[in-house]
C-alpha positions as CSV (number, residue, x, y, z in Angstrom):
1,M,72.5,183.4,124.0
2,I,70.4,181.2,126.3
3,T,70.4,183.6,129.2
4,A,69.5,186.4,126.8
5,V,66.3,184.7,125.6
6,D,63.0,185.1,127.6
7,G,61.4,181.8,128.3
8,L,64.7,179.8,128.5
9,R,66.7,179.2,131.7
10,L,70.3,178.1,131.8
11,A,70.0,175.4,134.5
12,T,73.3,173.4,134.3
13,I,76.7,173.6,132.7
14,V,79.0,170.6,132.5
15,S,82.7,171.7,132.5
16,S,86.0,171.0,134.2
17,R,86.4,174.8,134.5
18,T,84.1,174.9,137.5
19,T,85.4,178.0,139.3
20,E,85.4,180.1,136.1
21,I,81.9,179.0,135.2
22,R,80.5,179.7,138.6
23,N,82.0,183.2,138.6
24,T,80.2,183.9,135.3
25,Y,76.9,182.0,135.7
26,A,76.1,182.2,139.4
27,D,72.6,180.9,138.9
28,A,73.6,177.7,137.1
29,V,74.6,174.4,138.6
30,V,78.1,173.4,137.4
31,L,78.9,169.7,137.1
32,E,81.9,167.8,135.8
33,D,80.1,164.6,134.9
34,P,77.7,164.9,131.9
35,E,75.7,162.0,133.0
36,Q,74.4,163.9,136.1
37,A,73.0,166.6,133.8
38,L,71.6,164.2,131.2
39,S,69.7,162.2,133.8
40,D,68.2,165.2,135.5
41,P,64.5,165.1,134.8
42,S,64.1,168.9,135.2
43,I,66.2,169.6,132.1
44,D,64.3,169.7,128.8
45,V,67.1,170.7,126.3
46,V,70.7,169.7,126.1
47,V,73.2,171.8,124.2
48,V,76.2,169.9,123.0
49,A,78.9,172.5,122.5
50,T,82.0,170.3,122.6
51,P,84.7,169.0,120.2
52,N,83.3,167.4,117.1
53,D,84.4,163.9,118.0
54,S,82.1,163.9,121.0
55,H,78.9,165.2,119.3
56,F,77.6,161.7,118.5
57,D,78.2,160.1,121.9
58,L,76.8,163.0,124.0
59,A,73.8,163.6,121.7
60,S,73.0,159.8,121.7
61,R,73.2,159.7,125.5
62,A,71.0,162.8,125.8
63,L,68.4,161.4,123.4
64,A,68.3,158.1,125.4
65,H,67.2,160.3,128.4
66,G,64.5,161.9,126.3
67,K,66.0,165.3,125.9
68,H,65.7,167.7,123.1
69,I,69.1,168.4,121.5
70,V,71.1,171.4,120.1
71,I,74.4,170.4,118.6
72,D,77.2,172.8,117.6
73,K,78.1,172.6,113.9
74,P,79.1,170.3,112.3
75,F,76.3,167.9,113.1
76,A,78.7,165.0,113.7
77,R,81.9,163.5,112.4
78,T,80.2,161.8,109.5
79,S,76.9,161.9,107.7
80,A,76.3,158.3,108.8
81,E,76.5,159.5,112.4
82,A,74.1,162.4,111.7
83,R,71.6,160.0,110.1
84,E,71.8,157.7,113.1
85,L,71.0,160.6,115.4
86,I,68.0,161.5,113.3
87,L,66.7,158.0,113.7
88,R,67.3,158.0,117.4
89,A,65.5,161.3,117.9
90,K,62.1,159.6,117.8
91,G,60.0,162.8,118.1
92,R,62.5,164.8,120.2
93,V,63.6,168.1,118.7
94,L,67.1,167.7,117.1
95,T,68.8,170.8,115.7
96,V,72.2,172.2,114.9
97,F,73.5,175.6,115.8
98,H,74.1,177.0,112.3
99,N,74.1,180.5,113.8
100,R,75.6,182.3,110.9
101,R,72.2,182.4,109.2
102,W,71.8,185.4,111.5
103,D,75.1,187.2,110.6
104,S,74.5,190.9,109.8
105,D,76.2,190.6,106.4
106,F,74.2,187.4,105.4
107,L,70.9,188.9,106.5
108,T,71.7,192.1,104.5
109,L,72.6,190.1,101.4
110,R,69.5,188.0,101.7
111,R,67.3,191.2,101.9
112,L,69.0,192.5,98.8
113,I,68.3,189.3,96.9
114,D,64.7,189.0,98.1
115,E,64.0,192.7,97.1
116,G,65.5,192.1,93.6
117,V,68.1,194.8,94.0
118,L,70.8,192.6,92.4
119,G,68.6,190.8,89.9
120,D,69.2,187.1,89.2
121,I,72.4,186.0,90.9
122,R,74.9,184.4,88.6
123,Y,78.1,184.5,90.7
124,F,78.5,184.2,94.5
125,E,81.8,184.3,96.3
126,S,81.9,183.8,100.0
127,H,85.1,184.1,102.1
128,F,86.0,183.1,105.6
129,D,89.7,184.0,105.7
130,R,92.1,184.5,108.7
131,F,95.8,185.0,109.2
132,R,97.0,182.3,111.7
133,P,100.4,181.3,110.3
134,H,101.3,179.1,113.3
135,V,99.6,175.8,114.0
136,S,98.1,175.7,117.5
137,T,97.6,172.7,119.8
138,A,93.8,173.1,119.6
139,W,91.8,170.0,118.7
140,R,90.5,171.7,115.5
141,E,94.1,171.8,114.2
142,R,94.8,168.1,114.7
143,S,94.4,165.5,112.0
144,G,91.3,163.4,112.3
145,P,87.6,163.2,111.3
146,A,85.8,166.5,111.1
147,T,88.8,168.7,112.1
148,G,90.3,171.5,110.1
149,I,88.8,174.7,108.8
150,W,86.6,173.0,106.1
151,Y,84.5,171.4,108.8
152,D,84.8,174.4,111.1
153,L,84.3,177.4,108.8
154,G,83.1,175.6,105.7
155,S,80.0,174.3,107.5
156,H,78.9,177.9,107.9
157,L,79.5,178.8,104.2
158,L,77.8,175.7,102.9
159,D,74.7,176.3,105.1
160,Q,74.4,179.9,103.9
161,A,74.8,178.9,100.2
162,L,72.2,176.1,100.6
163,Q,69.8,178.6,102.3
164,L,70.1,181.0,99.4
165,F,70.3,178.7,96.4
166,G,69.4,175.1,97.3
167,R,71.3,172.0,96.4
168,P,73.9,172.3,93.6
169,L,74.2,170.0,90.6
170,G,77.8,169.2,91.4
171,L,80.9,170.4,93.2
172,V,84.7,170.6,92.8
173,A,86.9,171.1,95.9
174,D,90.5,171.8,96.7
175,L,91.3,171.2,100.3
176,A,94.8,171.4,101.7
177,A,97.1,171.7,104.7
178,R,99.5,174.4,103.7
179,R,101.1,175.8,106.8
180,D,104.4,174.5,108.2
181,G,103.5,171.6,110.5
182,A,99.8,171.5,109.6
183,T,98.1,168.1,109.7
184,A,94.5,169.4,109.3
185,T,92.9,171.4,106.4
186,D,93.8,175.0,106.7
187,Y,92.8,176.0,103.1
188,F,89.7,175.3,101.0
189,R,88.3,176.5,97.7
190,V,85.0,174.8,96.7
191,L,83.0,175.5,93.6
192,L,79.3,174.6,93.7
193,R,77.9,174.3,90.2
194,Y,74.2,175.3,89.5
195,E,72.6,175.6,86.1
196,R,73.7,179.2,85.5
197,L,75.0,180.2,88.9
198,R,78.5,179.5,90.2
199,V,79.2,179.6,94.0
200,V,82.7,179.8,95.3
201,L,83.4,179.1,98.9
202,T,86.9,179.9,100.2
203,G,88.8,179.9,103.5
204,D,92.4,180.4,104.2
205,A,94.5,180.5,107.4
206,L,97.3,182.2,105.5
207,A,95.5,185.4,104.4
208,P,97.1,188.6,105.9
209,A,94.5,190.6,103.9
210,D,91.6,188.7,105.4
211,D,88.7,191.1,105.3
212,L,86.9,190.2,102.0
213,R,83.6,188.6,102.8
214,F,81.2,188.6,99.8
215,V,81.5,189.3,96.1
216,V,78.1,188.8,94.5
217,H,77.2,189.5,90.8
218,G,73.6,189.7,89.6
219,T,72.0,190.7,86.4
220,R,71.2,194.2,87.8
221,A,74.1,195.0,90.3
222,S,76.9,193.6,92.3
223,F,77.3,193.5,96.1
224,V,80.7,193.6,97.7
225,K,81.2,193.3,101.5
226,H,84.4,193.5,103.6
227,G,84.7,192.6,107.2
228,M,83.3,189.8,109.3
229,D,80.1,189.9,111.3
230,A,80.9,191.6,114.7
231,Q,78.8,189.4,117.0
232,E,81.4,186.7,117.9
233,P,84.3,189.2,118.7
234,Y,81.8,191.4,120.6
235,L,80.8,188.5,122.8
236,K,84.3,187.3,123.3
237,S,85.3,190.8,124.5
238,G,82.6,190.6,127.2
239,G,79.7,192.2,125.5
240,R,76.1,190.9,126.0
241,P,73.4,190.2,123.5
242,S,71.1,192.5,125.5
243,N,73.3,195.6,124.9
244,P,71.8,198.1,122.5
245,D,74.9,198.0,120.2
246,Y,74.9,194.3,119.9
247,G,74.7,193.0,116.3
248,I,75.6,196.2,114.6
249,D,78.0,195.8,111.6
250,P,80.5,198.7,111.6
251,R,81.4,198.1,107.9
252,P,78.5,198.2,105.5
253,G,78.6,196.5,102.2
254,R,78.3,198.3,98.9
255,V,75.9,197.8,95.9
256,V,77.7,198.6,92.6
257,L,75.7,199.3,89.4
258,P,76.9,198.5,85.8
259,D,77.9,202.1,85.2
260,G,80.3,202.0,88.2
261,S,78.2,204.0,90.5
262,G,77.1,202.6,93.9
263,E,76.1,203.2,97.4
264,D,76.7,201.7,100.8
265,V,73.9,199.6,102.2
266,I,72.4,199.9,105.6
267,S,73.2,196.6,107.3
268,V,70.5,194.4,108.9
269,R,71.4,194.0,112.6
270,G,72.8,190.5,113.3
271,N,71.0,188.4,115.9
272,Y,72.2,185.0,117.0
273,R,69.5,185.1,119.7
274,A,67.0,184.3,116.9
275,F,68.1,180.7,116.8
276,Y,67.2,180.2,120.5
277,E,64.1,182.3,120.2
278,G,63.0,180.0,117.4
279,L,63.9,176.9,119.4
280,R,61.8,178.2,122.3
281,D,58.8,178.8,120.0
282,T,59.2,175.4,118.4
283,L,59.1,173.7,121.8
284,A,56.0,175.8,122.6
285,G,54.4,174.6,119.4
286,T,54.1,178.1,117.9
287,A,56.8,178.2,115.2
288,P,58.8,175.9,113.0
289,L,62.3,174.8,113.9
290,P,64.8,177.5,112.8
291,V,67.4,174.9,111.6
292,T,66.1,171.4,110.8
293,A,68.1,168.2,111.1
294,A,67.6,167.7,107.4
295,D,69.3,171.0,106.7
296,A,72.3,170.1,108.8
297,L,72.5,166.6,107.3
298,E,72.7,168.2,103.8
299,V,75.6,170.3,105.0
300,M,77.3,167.0,106.2
301,D,76.7,165.4,102.8
302,L,78.4,168.3,101.0
303,L,81.3,168.4,103.4
304,E,82.0,164.8,102.6
305,A,81.5,165.2,98.9
306,S,84.0,168.0,98.9
307,E,86.6,165.7,100.6
308,E,86.0,163.1,98.0
309,S,86.3,165.7,95.2
310,S,89.6,166.9,96.6
311,R,91.0,163.4,96.9
312,R,90.0,162.4,93.4
313,G,90.7,165.8,91.8
314,R,87.4,165.9,89.9
315,E,83.8,167.1,90.1
316,I,81.4,165.1,92.3
317,P,77.9,165.1,90.7
318,L,75.1,165.6,93.2
């Protein structure tokens, strides 16, 4: 994403995979010690794209060197750590990579809501399901703070819901580790309660039929979407953001009217570059920050409230 945005230069990458990185990013310096990068006065922005338990330490060290910071979601292990980073920012730009605000399906749904096609939204169901029946050795699948799919995938779904509808009045959550050998959350179902709206966020690692994305009911029409945004798999397969087919969703959603008739909706092109374009413009003083630290902190608060709800087996008022 950084190399695809005019006005930004990928200067340095810190990684133990030095040979692989050099083969891919020949123009970047590759280091194994993060302190060498953090202390480099020519670097303006540090992107912390590391396991969740290192976010606070690396971001704190970068802020101590006066850098602007981008942190991968979730913000930190806890909301207390997130609040501490905000205090330490002291005028530096501090943001979190909630990139799925620029998913094709979410942008399309937002357009439909803004244009009034669906009417007043009364029910919103958002899925992030996968079929991964075997527990891996990856850090996300180990027990510990901010691991499991609630912090990994739930962060995205919470951020999208907050962007559309704001803070709920309360929430009820069911979080579980259901696979054989699982020690971290691999299932969640969270209900956000608003005055008349109900928002259901669900994720499941044991979902062979894993392609349902949105079910949205409004007073005028419903919107149903199958299939995940294509940007992440496109990039993993070697595609580039500069390619003309980047961000195109091959599976359009469908608007359904009360009489049962409906039509497919032309999808808005997804564009994760918009986050870094917005960051560039913020640093130039020409645009607001695309994701504020306050936005990301609210996601952390709801992640933790959901854990409390699941432990207690009751609604947590907000």
